[in-house]
C-alpha positions in Angstrom: 12.0 -18.0 -6.6 9.7 -18.4 -9.5 7.4 -15.9 -11.3 3.8 -16.3 -12.1 0.5 -14.6 -12.9 -2.2 -14.3 -10.3 -5.3 -15.8 -12.0 -7.7 -16.0 -9.0 -8.3 -16.0 -5.3 -9.3 -18.7 -2.8 -11.9 -18.1 -0.1 -11.7 -20.4 3.0 -14.4 -21.2 5.5 -11.9 -22.1 8.2 -8.1 -21.8 8.5 -5.3 -22.5 10.9 -5.1 -19.4 13.3 -1.4 -18.9 12.3 -2.4 -17.8 8.8 -5.0 -15.3 9.8 -4.5 -12.0 8.0 -3.2 -13.4 4.8 -4.9 -14.2 1.5 -4.7 -17.2 -0.7 -4.1 -16.7 -4.5 -4.2 -19.0 -7.4 -1.0 -18.6 -9.5 -0.1 -19.8 -13.0 3.7 -20.1 -13.1 5.5 -18.5 -16.0 6.6 -20.7 -18.8 9.6 -19.9 -21.1 7.1 -18.7 -23.7 5.7 -16.1 -21.3 9.1 -14.6 -20.8 9.6 -14.4 -24.6 6.2 -12.6 -25.1 7.2 -9.8 -22.7 5.1 -7.5 -20.5 2.9 -6.0 -23.2 1.0 -9.2 -23.9 -1.9 -10.3 -21.7 -1.0 -13.1 -19.3 -1.8 -16.6 -20.3 -2.6 -19.7 -18.2 0.5 -21.9 -18.2 0.3 -25.6 -19.2 2.1 -26.2 -15.9 -0.2 -26.9 -13.0 -1.4 -23.8 -11.1 -0.8 -23.6 -7.4 -2.2 -21.8 -4.4 0.1 -19.4 -2.6 -0.2 -17.5 0.7 -0.1 -13.8 0.3 0.3 -11.1 2.9 1.7 -8.5 0.4 -1.6 -7.6 -1.2 -1.3 -8.9 -4.8 -4.3 -8.9 -7.0 -5.7 -10.8 -9.9 -3.6 -10.1 -13.1 -0.4 -9.1 -11.3 2.9 -10.8 -11.6 4.3 -12.2 -8.4 7.5 -13.9 -7.3 6.8 -17.0 -5.1 8.9 -19.4 -3.1 7.9 -23.1 -2.7 8.7 -25.9 -0.2 10.3 -25.6 3.2 11.7 -22.2 2.3 8.2 -20.8 2.1 7.6 -21.4 5.9 11.0 -20.1 7.1 10.2 -16.4 7.5 7.4 -17.2 10.0 8.2 -17.8 13.7 7.0 -20.4 14.5 6.9 -21.9 10.9 3.3 -22.1 9.6 1.8 -24.9 7.5 2.2 -23.6 3.9 3.9 -24.9 0.8 4.2 -21.6 -1.2 4.4 -18.0 -0.3 4.3 -14.7 -2.2 7.8 -13.2 -1.8 7.6 -10.2 -4.3 5.3 -8.0 -6.3 6.9 -7.7 -9.7 6.5 -4.4 -11.6 8.4 -5.3 -14.8 10.4 -8.1 -16.2 13.2 -7.9 -18.8 14.1 -10.9 -20.9 17.0 -10.9 -23.3 18.1 -14.4 -24.3 21.5 -15.1 -25.6 21.8 -15.4 -29.4 23.2 -18.8 -30.5 
């Protein structure tokens, strides 16, 4: 699982019936610098490419989410649906304490 900031939403004019009821979010994955800044700093858009994730948990723009990519993203659905990334968690707070070297 990776963490990221929700930076937008996607509106579809048509979709596969198996994904009806969910929403599509644009997520900017956390970088190492985002962890170091902590929760009190406004989210930034990562230099890493943003991605679109399927969300049925109700995340909104500005929230931190935990998402899963690849084949694992479709596994909770029976039968598996055609998605590459899914929102797996709504994150309230993160704690980052790197080891001192």
